[in-house]
C-alpha positions as CSV (number, residue, x, y, z in Angstrom):
1,M,0.0,0.0,0.0
2,V,1.3,3.4,-1.0
3,G,1.0,6.3,1.5
4,K,-0.4,9.7,1.0
5,L,0.8,13.2,1.9
6,Y,-1.6,15.7,3.4
7,I,-0.8,19.4,3.0
8,C,-2.6,21.0,6.0
9,G,-3.3,24.7,6.4
10,T,-3.1,25.8,10.0
11,P,-4.2,29.0,11.7
12,I,-2.1,32.2,11.2
13,G,-2.9,33.4,14.7
14,N,-6.3,32.5,16.2
15,L,-6.4,28.8,16.8
16,E,-10.2,28.8,16.3
17,D,-9.5,29.2,12.6
18,I,-8.4,25.6,12.2
19,T,-10.8,23.5,10.2
20,L,-12.5,20.3,11.3
21,R,-11.0,18.5,8.3
22,V,-7.5,19.5,9.3
23,L,-8.1,18.3,12.9
24,K,-9.5,15.0,11.6
25,T,-6.5,14.5,9.3
26,L,-3.9,15.3,11.9
27,A,-5.5,12.8,14.2
28,L,-5.4,10.0,11.6
29,V,-2.0,10.3,10.0
30,D,1.0,8.3,11.1
31,V,3.5,11.2,11.4
32,I,3.5,15.0,11.1
33,Y,6.2,17.1,9.7
34,A,6.4,20.7,10.7
35,E,8.5,23.8,9.9
36,D,9.2,24.4,13.6
37,T,8.3,21.5,15.9
38,R,8.4,23.8,19.0
39,H,5.7,26.0,17.4
40,S,3.6,23.1,16.1
41,I,3.6,21.1,19.3
42,R,1.6,23.9,21.0
43,L,-1.0,23.6,18.3
44,L,-1.2,19.8,18.7
45,N,-1.3,20.0,22.4
46,H,-4.1,22.5,22.3
47,F,-6.3,20.1,20.3
48,E,-5.0,17.1,22.2
49,I,-3.4,15.4,19.2
50,S,-0.5,13.1,20.0
51,K,1.5,12.1,16.9
52,P,5.2,11.7,16.1
53,L,6.4,15.2,15.1
54,H,9.5,15.8,13.0
55,S,11.0,18.9,11.4
56,Y,11.0,19.8,7.7
57,H,12.2,23.2,6.8
58,E,14.3,25.2,4.4
59,H,17.6,24.2,5.9
60,N,17.0,20.4,6.0
61,K,14.6,19.9,3.0
62,N,17.3,18.3,0.8
63,E,17.8,15.6,3.3
64,I,14.3,15.2,4.8
65,G,12.4,15.5,1.5
66,P,13.7,12.2,0.1
67,E,13.1,10.6,3.6
68,I,9.5,11.6,3.5
69,I,9.2,10.2,-0.1
70,R,10.6,6.9,1.1
71,K,8.1,6.8,4.0
72,L,5.2,7.5,1.6
73,E,6.4,4.7,-0.7
74,S,6.4,2.3,2.2
75,G,2.8,3.2,3.0
76,E,2.9,5.8,5.7
77,Q,0.2,8.5,5.9
78,I,2.0,11.9,6.5
79,A,0.8,15.4,7.2
80,L,2.8,18.5,6.5
81,V,2.2,21.8,8.4
82,S,4.0,25.1,8.4
83,D,4.4,27.5,11.3
84,A,1.2,29.3,10.2
85,G,-1.0,29.3,7.1
86,M,-0.6,27.1,4.0
87,P,2.5,25.0,3.5
88,G,3.9,25.8,0.0
89,I,3.3,29.5,0.1
90,S,6.8,31.1,0.4
91,D,7.6,27.8,2.1
92,P,9.7,24.6,1.4
93,G,6.4,22.6,1.2
94,A,6.4,23.5,-2.5
95,D,9.6,21.5,-2.9
96,L,8.0,18.5,-1.2
97,I,5.0,18.6,-3.5
98,K,7.3,18.7,-6.5
99,L,9.0,15.5,-5.2
100,C,5.6,13.8,-4.9
101,I,4.7,14.8,-8.4
102,E,8.0,13.5,-9.7
103,A,7.6,10.2,-7.8
104,A,3.9,9.9,-8.9
105,L,2.8,9.8,-5.2
106,D,-0.6,10.9,-4.0
107,F,-1.1,14.1,-2.0
108,E,-4.0,16.1,-0.9
109,I,-4.3,19.8,-0.2
110,I,-6.5,20.6,2.9
111,P,-6.9,24.4,2.7
112,G,-6.8,26.8,5.5
113,V,-6.1,30.5,6.3
114,T,-3.4,32.4,4.4
115,A,-1.9,35.6,5.6
116,F,-1.7,37.3,2.2
117,S,-5.3,36.7,1.3
118,T,-6.5,37.8,4.7
119,A,-4.5,41.0,4.5
120,L,-5.6,41.7,1.0
121,V,-9.3,41.6,1.9
122,G,-8.7,43.8,4.9
123,S,-6.5,46.3,3.1
124,G,-9.1,48.2,1.2
125,L,-7.0,48.0,-1.9
126,D,-8.1,46.6,-5.2
127,T,-8.9,42.9,-5.0
128,N,-9.9,42.3,-8.6
129,Q,-6.3,42.0,-9.8
130,F,-3.4,41.3,-7.5
131,A,0.0,39.5,-7.5
132,F,1.7,37.8,-4.6
133,Q,5.4,38.6,-4.6
134,G,6.5,36.8,-1.4
135,F,9.8,37.9,0.1
136,L,12.0,40.3,-1.7
137,N,15.7,39.5,-1.9
138,R,17.9,40.6,1.0
139,D,20.6,41.9,-1.3
140,K,20.0,45.7,-1.8
141,K,21.0,45.7,-5.5
142,I,18.8,42.7,-6.4
143,R,15.9,44.0,-4.3
144,R,16.0,47.3,-6.2
145,E,16.0,45.4,-9.5
146,Q,13.0,43.4,-8.3
147,L,11.1,46.6,-7.4
148,E,12.1,48.3,-10.7
149,A,10.7,45.3,-12.6
150,I,7.3,45.7,-11.0
151,Q,7.3,49.5,-10.6
152,Y,4.5,50.1,-13.1
153,D,2.4,47.0,-12.4
154,P,-1.2,48.1,-12.1
155,R,-2.2,45.2,-9.8
156,T,-2.1,45.3,-6.0
157,L,1.2,43.8,-5.0
158,I,1.6,41.7,-1.9
159,F,4.8,40.9,0.0
160,Y,5.9,39.2,3.2
161,E,8.6,40.7,5.3
162,S,10.3,40.0,8.6
163,P,10.2,42.6,11.4
164,H,13.9,43.5,11.3
165,R,13.8,44.3,7.6
166,L,10.4,46.0,7.4
167,K,11.6,49.6,7.6
168,E,14.4,49.0,5.2
169,M,11.9,47.5,2.7
170,V,9.5,50.4,3.0
171,K,12.3,52.9,2.4
172,A,13.5,50.9,-0.7
173,M,10.0,50.9,-2.1
174,A,9.7,54.7,-1.6
175,V,12.9,55.3,-3.5
176,V,11.7,53.2,-6.5
177,M,8.0,53.7,-6.4
178,G,7.8,57.3,-5.1
179,D,6.7,58.6,-1.7
180,H,3.2,59.0,-3.0
181,R,2.4,55.3,-3.6
182,E,-0.3,54.0,-1.3
183,V,0.7,51.1,0.9
184,V,-0.9,49.0,3.7
185,L,1.1,47.2,6.4
186,A,-0.6,44.4,8.3
187,K,0.5,42.8,11.6
188,E,-0.7,40.3,14.1
189,L,-3.5,39.1,11.7
190,T,-6.4,37.2,13.4
191,K,-4.7,37.9,16.8
192,R,-5.8,40.2,19.6
193,F,-3.6,43.1,18.5
194,E,-4.2,42.9,14.8
195,R,-3.5,46.2,13.1
196,Y,-3.4,47.8,9.7
197,F,-1.3,50.8,8.9
198,R,-2.5,52.7,5.8
199,G,-1.0,55.7,4.0
200,S,1.6,56.6,1.5
201,L,5.1,55.1,1.4
202,G,6.3,58.6,2.6
203,T,4.1,58.7,5.7
204,V,3.5,55.1,6.8
205,M,7.0,55.0,8.4
206,D,5.8,57.6,10.9
207,Q,2.9,55.4,11.9
208,I,5.0,52.4,12.8
209,Q,7.5,54.4,14.9
210,G,7.3,53.0,18.4
211,E,5.4,49.9,17.3
212,L,6.7,46.5,18.5
213,L,7.9,45.1,15.1
214,K,7.4,41.4,15.9
215,G,6.1,38.6,13.8
216,E,5.8,38.3,10.0
217,W,4.4,41.4,8.3
218,V,2.3,41.6,5.1
219,V,3.0,44.6,2.9
220,L,0.4,45.5,0.3
221,L,1.3,48.1,-2.4
222,A,-1.4,49.8,-4.4
223,G,-1.1,49.2,-8.2
224,S,0.6,51.9,-10.3
225,K,-1.6,54.5,-11.9
226,E,1.2,55.5,-14.1
227,K,2.1,53.8,-17.4
228,K,5.6,52.6,-18.1
229,P,7.3,55.2,-20.2
230,Q,8.0,53.9,-23.7
231,E,11.6,53.6,-24.6
232,V,12.6,56.1,-27.2
233,F,14.6,53.8,-29.5
234,F,15.7,56.7,-31.8
235,E,17.0,58.9,-29.0
236,H,20.6,58.7,-30.0
237,M,20.0,58.4,-33.8
238,T,20.5,61.1,-36.3
239,I,17.6,61.9,-38.6
240,P,19.3,60.1,-41.5
241,D,20.0,57.0,-39.3
242,H,16.4,57.1,-38.1
243,L,15.2,57.2,-41.7
244,A,17.5,54.3,-42.7
245,Y,16.1,52.3,-39.8
246,Y,12.6,52.5,-41.2
247,E,13.7,51.9,-44.8
248,A,15.5,48.8,-43.7
249,T,12.1,47.4,-42.6
250,G,10.8,47.7,-46.2
251,M,9.2,51.2,-45.9
252,S,9.3,53.5,-48.9
253,R,11.3,56.7,-48.6
254,K,8.1,58.7,-48.4
255,D,6.5,56.6,-45.7
256,A,9.8,56.5,-43.7
257,M,10.0,60.2,-43.8
258,K,6.4,60.4,-42.4
259,A,7.3,58.0,-39.6
260,V,10.4,59.9,-38.6
261,A,8.5,63.2,-38.5
262,K,5.8,61.6,-36.4
263,D,8.3,60.0,-33.9
264,R,10.2,63.3,-33.5
265,G,7.2,65.6,-33.5
266,I,8.5,67.6,-36.4
267,K,7.3,68.4,-39.9
268,K,8.0,66.1,-42.8
269,S,9.6,69.2,-44.5
270,D,12.1,69.4,-41.6
271,V,13.2,65.8,-42.3
272,Y,13.5,66.6,-46.0
273,K,15.6,69.7,-45.2
274,V,18.1,67.7,-43.0
275,L,18.4,65.1,-45.8
276,L,19.0,67.8,-48.4
277,E,21.7,69.4,-46.3
278,E,23.4,66.1,-45.7
279,A,23.4,65.4,-49.4
280,E,24.9,68.8,-50.2
281,E,27.7,68.2,-47.6
282,N,28.5,64.9,-49.2
283,E,28.8,66.4,-52.7
């Protein structure tokens, strides 16, 4: 008999958010793997579930992943939980799912609460179109490149960030996106001290001064209302070179002159004049 892997969503704060289906599954499996066993044991104890508990996280996934696969192949029923929310979202659970797919092993997703969707609904920002970006790179140069790549994205952008990098992240966003861009910061979701901080990138830093920056934060950035400036491909071209560019595509001299004039916001006669002057200089 081949086993089965159960990907179990757990509460992100309030333990009452756990589902009956997750509780039933955790009580029936042979073993549970968790991102942090010290954290998950409190969850299991609260619901009086006693099962073997082992760790599976970013730093041991290359070793433990194949071990889990072997156990599944031998017939064990296994549950995977993260510290909070859905395993597989900015989480090494995604790697374990890939291993199951490669090995043609059965797995089942048992949904639960996710921090990014909870924060999105509570943010007041556009929920029709959004993109989950996860954690930005810690390297300042790479992080800036990541932000520049999405600078003009019209969708609501959602990020996760740790407390000790939150202020640095907001400052980096303000540099790339501009102080005026609307942002929402969410902390302690579903917990007693849940809070949302709303404002521009230039003002929200003042709101969190004095706040205890603990736990994982969700950062939601309003979509850009500005369109990405079109690259001016002819910026460093002379008018003759610009004309030659269009003629090389098969355009007639007459149509190419019209296109050059339109690109540069000048009259067709001005293009003709420059061409005439160049011809006289070359005589």
